[in-house]
N, C-alpha and C positions, 0 to 999 in steps of 0.2 A: 865336492860340499865344497860352501862359502866357508874361508878363515879364519875363524870369531878373536885368532888374534893380534889381527889388524883394527881392529874395534875397540872404542874406548869405554870407559862409563865416568865421568866428573867429580870431584868429591871433593865439592862443595862447602868449607869452613865460613861459617858464624859469624858477627861481634860487632863492635860499634868503637867508633872515635875520643871513649870516655876512656878507655884503660891506658891508654898512652904507647908508643914507640913499639918500646918493652915490652908490653904485656900479647900483643901482637904480635910480635919474633917468637913468644913462644907459643900465640895460640898458629900459628903457620908453620912452624919446624915440626908441634903436635899431627898437625895434619897430614904433615906428608910420611912423616915415618906409619901413624894409618893408614892412609892410602898405599905406600909401598907393602904393608906388611898384606892390605888384601887383597895383594893380586898376584900373593905369592903361590895362595894351596891350588892346585890342577882342577878342582872342580869350580873353581872362575878361568872361564878362559877367553877375558879381555882384559883388556888392560887399564887402572884403574891409574888419573892421571889427576895427581893433587893444583883445586885451585887458589889463586891468590885467595885471601879474606874479606869477606861482603863487611865493609864499614859502612854503605852509602846505598841510596834507592840507584840513583844513573850507574856504576858498578856491578849491582844487580838488573839490575836489564838488559845492560849491554849486555851478560851473561849469555843470560840463561837467551838472546838471542842468537850469540853465537852456538849456545851448542845449538839451538832448533836449524842453524842452517848447515853445521857443522857433520859431514855425511858420515865421515868417522866415528861421532858421536852417540853411543840408544841412549842417555841417559841420563841422573846426577843422584849423586848420591847427595841430599845436604845433614849438615851436622849443626850444632848453631854451643863449641867451645867454650862459650862465655854469653851474656846476656844479648840478644839482636834483636830492637825494638822491631815486630813484625808487618809493621804499615809497611813497611822500607821493599819487603819485599814483595810485595803485592802485583803492582807495575810488570812483574820480572815475572811470578805465575802469573801472567795473566797470559806473558808472551811465548814458556815454554811452550813447543810441542811435542814433546820427548817424553818417556817415563821417569818420575820422584821415588825415589827410595828415601823416609827420612830415619836413618837411623842416631839413635834416641842411649849414646852411651857414652863416657865424658878417659879423659886419655888415662886416668889411674884406677886401677882397677880399688886400690888401698886408702883409706884417708892416713894420714902420717898424724895419730892423736894428740902424741906429743909435743908439736912442736907447728901446728895449723894457726893462723891467724885467718885478717883478713884479707892479705894480696891471698891469698893461695885460696878464700871464701871468693872472692870477685874473678878467679880467674878460672876457677875449674867449679863453673855453671853450669852445666849443660845441666841438669836435674830442672833449673827455671827459664831457661832459654829454649830446650825444648819444647817446654808447656807453650810456650810464647807463638813461636812457629808450628807448634801442634795446631794450636786455637785459631792459626790464621786458611792452615788447610782446610782445617772444619769448615770455614765460615767460607769460602771460597769455593768448599763442595769438590775438593780433588780430587781425582784418583790416586791413590800415593799409596805406601808401602809402608810403615810401620816397623824398628827392627829397636828393639829395644834389650840393655845386658852390653854386657866388656866386651869389647870388641876381639878382643879373642877368646872369647869364648867359642867353642864348639857349634851353639846353638844357634848363634850367632851367626858362624859362617855360613853353615847351610841354609839360615833365610835367609842369606844375603847369595849367595850364589844358584839357587832356588831361582831368586829376581832375577836376579842376572841375565840367565840363562832365558825367560821371558820376556826382557825385554830384546833380546835378540834376534830371536825369534819377530816378536815385532816389529821390530828393522829392516828382519828384512822382507815381514811382511808389508813393506810399507811403497815397494817396489815390487811387489812378488806378480808375474804376470805366469797366467791357468793358459792352456790351451785344452777345447774342450774338441776332441776328434766324435761331429753328429753330437741329437740330439742323449736328453735324456730318455731312460727302458721307457717306454709307452705305458700309462696306465700308473705309474706308479709316485706318489707323493709326494714321500720323505727326501726325494733326491730333488725336487723342484723348490724354486727358492731366488728371492730377490735380487739379480746381481750386480743391481746400482746400490743399492741400499749397503751389501756386503765389501761394493769401494768405498763407501763414506764408512762403516764400520770400524775396516778388518785391514784397509789399503788396497786389497787385490785385485788385479780385475781378472776377468776372464773372458777369454776370444774364441770364440763358434769358428770351426771351421766343415768344408765336410770333409769329408775320409777319401773323396777324389784326391784332393790336396795332397793328404799324408799317401797314398798312391801311388801318386806323380811322383813322390819323391824317392821312395822303397826301388820304384821303378831305377832312380840314375845311380844306383849302385854298383860301382864294379864289380869283375865276379875276385880283385884278390884279395879286398876288402873282405868278402865274404869269406874268403880262403883263409884270410888269415883270424875272422870272430870265429870259424868253425874250430880251426885249431886252437883257441884258447879256452872252448868246448870243450874237447879232446881234453885237454889239461886241467881242467880246471877243477870235473865235477864227474861223480860216477854213471857212465852212456852207459846207456840200457844196447841190447844190441843189434835193435833194425834199424840204431842210430848209430852207431859206428861201420867208420869206412865198410866202402861192401853191402851192409845193411842195407833193406830195404828202405826201409824210411827214409834212408841220408840224404836222399832229395828238400821234405821236409824238412831239416834242422837245418838246410842253406837255406831255404826260406822264411823259419824263423834270426836265423838269420841276417838276412836281408831287411826281412822288419824291425829290427833291431840298430839295425845300420840306418835304414830309411828311418826310425821316427828317433831317435841322438841327432841326427843331423837335424830336423826339421823344428826339435826343439835348441837346439843351441845355435842352430841362422835367428828364430823370432824370439832369442833371450829368453823362452819357459823355461819354468824352474819344479813344475807337478801344470800335470796332466787331468785326461777322463777320455775314456773309449765306453763303449757298446754291441754289444754283441749282435745286435738286433742293426747298425749298420759297417756295414763293412765289402764295400761298395771299394774291388778293388786290391782288395788282400786275398789270400789263400784261405787266412784263417787267421783267429786269433791271437792276438797277441800275449807269448804268454811269458817264457823266458824273458825277453827283452821288455816286460815289465816288471817281472820281478828284477830283472838287473840294475834297472835308471832307476829302482826305489834303495836300490842297495846303492847306488851310487850317495844317493838324497833326494831325488826327484820325492814328489811328494805325486797321491796317483787316488782318481775311484773312480771304482764302476759304475759304468750303468749311469754312465753321465755326468755321476757328483762330485759339482765342484769344490762342495761348500769341504766334505771328505778329502777328497784331492790337495785342498789347503791346510789343516786341522795336519794333514799327514808331514808336510815338508813341514811346517813350527812344530812339529814337535821330533824329524830332523835335526834342525837347527837348531833345536834347546839341549839334546842328549851327544852334539858335537864333542865328544874323547869322550863318553862313558864309555862303563861295562853294558852288554843289549844292546837292539836291537828296537829300532819302528817298521809297521809294517800298513797295510793298507787290511782288513780285516772284517768276517761277520759271525756271530754269532750262528750259527750250522743248526746243527739240533743240538738233546742231551741227553744225557744218561739222567736217570729217576733213579737212582740205587742213591744207596747210600755210602759216602755223602752222592749228593745229587754234581750233576759236572757241566760243562759246558764241550761239542767239539766246534772250536770252531776253525772257520777255513772260508774259503771262497772256488770259483770254478778253477783259477790258472793262479791267483793274484796277492798268494802272498811272499814277503821279500823275505831273503834267506838270512839278508841280517840279523835271523830267527832262531837261524836253526842250530839242532844242537847239532850237528854231525856232519859233513860232507853231500851240500845234499846227488838227488838223483836224478838225471836231465832224461824226463821217459816225456814217449808221444802214447797220447791215449784218446777213444773218441767223446766229442765234447756232451754229443746229444742235442746239441743249439745251441740256436743260430745259423747253420744250413751253411755251415764250410768247411776246409779240409781237417783232416785230425793235428790243433796246436800241441808244442813242443809245451814242457812245461817244467818246475820243477823239482821232486817233492822230499819231502823230508817232515821232520820232529822239529815242532819249538822247543827248548832250550826251558828245563824248570825253574820255578826261582818266583817272586816278586812280579806283576806286571798293573799296570794301567789300561782301561777301555773309553774312547776318549768320543763321544761324538757332539756336531755343534747342527743345530738344524733352527729352521726360518718359523716360526708360532704365527710371521704375520706382522704383533706389534713391536718384538723383540726375535735378538738368536739368544738360542737358550745353548750354555755346555752342558752335559750331560757326563761325567766321570763316574766310575765301577774299579774302586782296586780286589783283585784277583791272586790267584796264589798257580801258578802252571804247575802244572800235575803229569807225569810219562802217560799215555796211556795203557788203560788199562789189559789190552794184551793189543797184541802183534795189529798190524793193518796194511796186511798186503794188497793187497783190492779196492785202498780208497789213492786214486790217483792223482792227487792233491799233496800239497802242504796244508798242514796244520797244527793246528796247537788248543792241547787240554786246559779245561783250568777252570780252578773250584771261583764264585764267585763272590764275596764277602758280601750279607756275616753269613748267606747261605743262596741258592741258589732260586727260593721261592721267593724269598723278599727281594731280592735286588732285582731277579727277573720283574715282581710287583710294584715297582721303584720306578722301572724303569721304563715300562709299559706310560705307567703313568704321568711319568714327564715329558711322555713320545718320543723317546731316544730312537731314534736310529736305528737297523737293521742293519746297514754302512761305522764302522768305528776305525778307527786309529788306535792301537795295540803294540804297547810300551816296555818294554822292560829296561829300561835309564831312565826313565824318569818315575816321578812322583805326583800325588793330585795337588802340592802343593807347588812345582810349577805352574800348571793349569790351572790351577787356584789365584795366579798373577797375569798372568797374562791374558786369565777371560775379564780382571780385576781392571788391564791396561785398552784389554776394548771394550769396555764397557755396559761389557754381556753378561745378562746372568748365569749364575754356574750353583749348579745342583750336584754333592758328595756322596755318592755310595757302597758307604764300607762297617766296619764292624762293627757301626752305634747305628745304624740306619735303623730304627724300626719308624714299621708302617705309616701308625697314626702321627709321628714325627713329621716326616718325610712328607703327607699330603696338605697338614695343617703350614709344613711352606708353600708349599705351591702356592695353596687360597693368601697366605700373605705377601708370596710372590707373585701375581695376578693383580691384583690388589697397589702395591706400589709398582709397578711397572706404569697400569691404568693412569694413576696419579703422575709420576714425572714424566710419560709421552710429549715428545716435543713439539 
């Protein structure tokens, strides 16, 4: 997984030359103190770097151009400590190609009521300067995050932390390569999409390969490598009897290890951080990759089944966003319902659910797949841990991409599931299954999702804003009449704003 500590977020204070050197020195000192403080919380995984006080159009333009070029810089936080005439920001902001957050704060929490004078007023006028800067952002139609409040308050740090993680995922997406083995599942609609528009809008590229290319790389794996990985399986999981040493299915476990090693090598050699496969195209592979996909996701790779490259990219983005947080991220599918009270969803997939969401040590098992026409695949079986989570999908509507997110609460299964041979999660959708499912279907949400127990809706909303894509939230406040009206309003907006 990517080391986010090597990335930087630039903290840029704004002012002007009218206040004199003494005032500008104080602005710089205050900005450095704030930037240092914002770098400390563990929820903010990148380094926040203070930059010089901006007092001229040339300096701003040069800094924004430098931020755009710098491979470590994932975005910029702007703060107007004093008044900063915003026309001098226009050229620079037109140059900036990194996410922008506007922090509306001030250095002091409280006013010094007994001693306040005009010197204090002129220096500490973010209430004035940030509104000037805000107007230019609105006038230019910039996608930006506005965070208002005192810089040490928890609600400010929480909003900033979500935005920073979204910016890190956005930075990763700009160079993300997705390998697509085979095509999408035949005749399926929602896994289709415009790969060119996705690269324009989201940054990542999708490259297709025949499954034979992967099979050739799998065939190059040495027996010693297989021995070492199988030993890792034996130590790391509760291995079912048929897969243990001298078990009848031990050769299938070695084949699964061989596929994992070949797939890993193919992805590393090509610089891929996400991938897809499909059970309808397994030419040259003995079994559909199961444990291989699960373990690669646990290492940070994005994945989508049946050729679903959009979900593969989203899983990768949410993996990056959640680095260092408690809770995992997985490819997922709403599989079947329990319409009892309360109604709930049993989420799973044929094989590919990431063990980062497991509540306990997974079991390594082998079972028939009954689809795909290949040998029985090896997979990890477990229940997801309980707690809050989000389910998100990305769909291509033709004239735009749409992200749909549902808040859910993961709960234990009502009873043990001794004959269900796949990893699974059971959840209560908010506000309830009937409303959530109806809204999801009206929105055209896909059956494949990225499921995460580390992130909130805010992380994904910030990411969608950076990408300039439509965002729809389904939570405990969702009412179907309002949701359907929002769909209608959004249709009008995107029709009128189409480029």
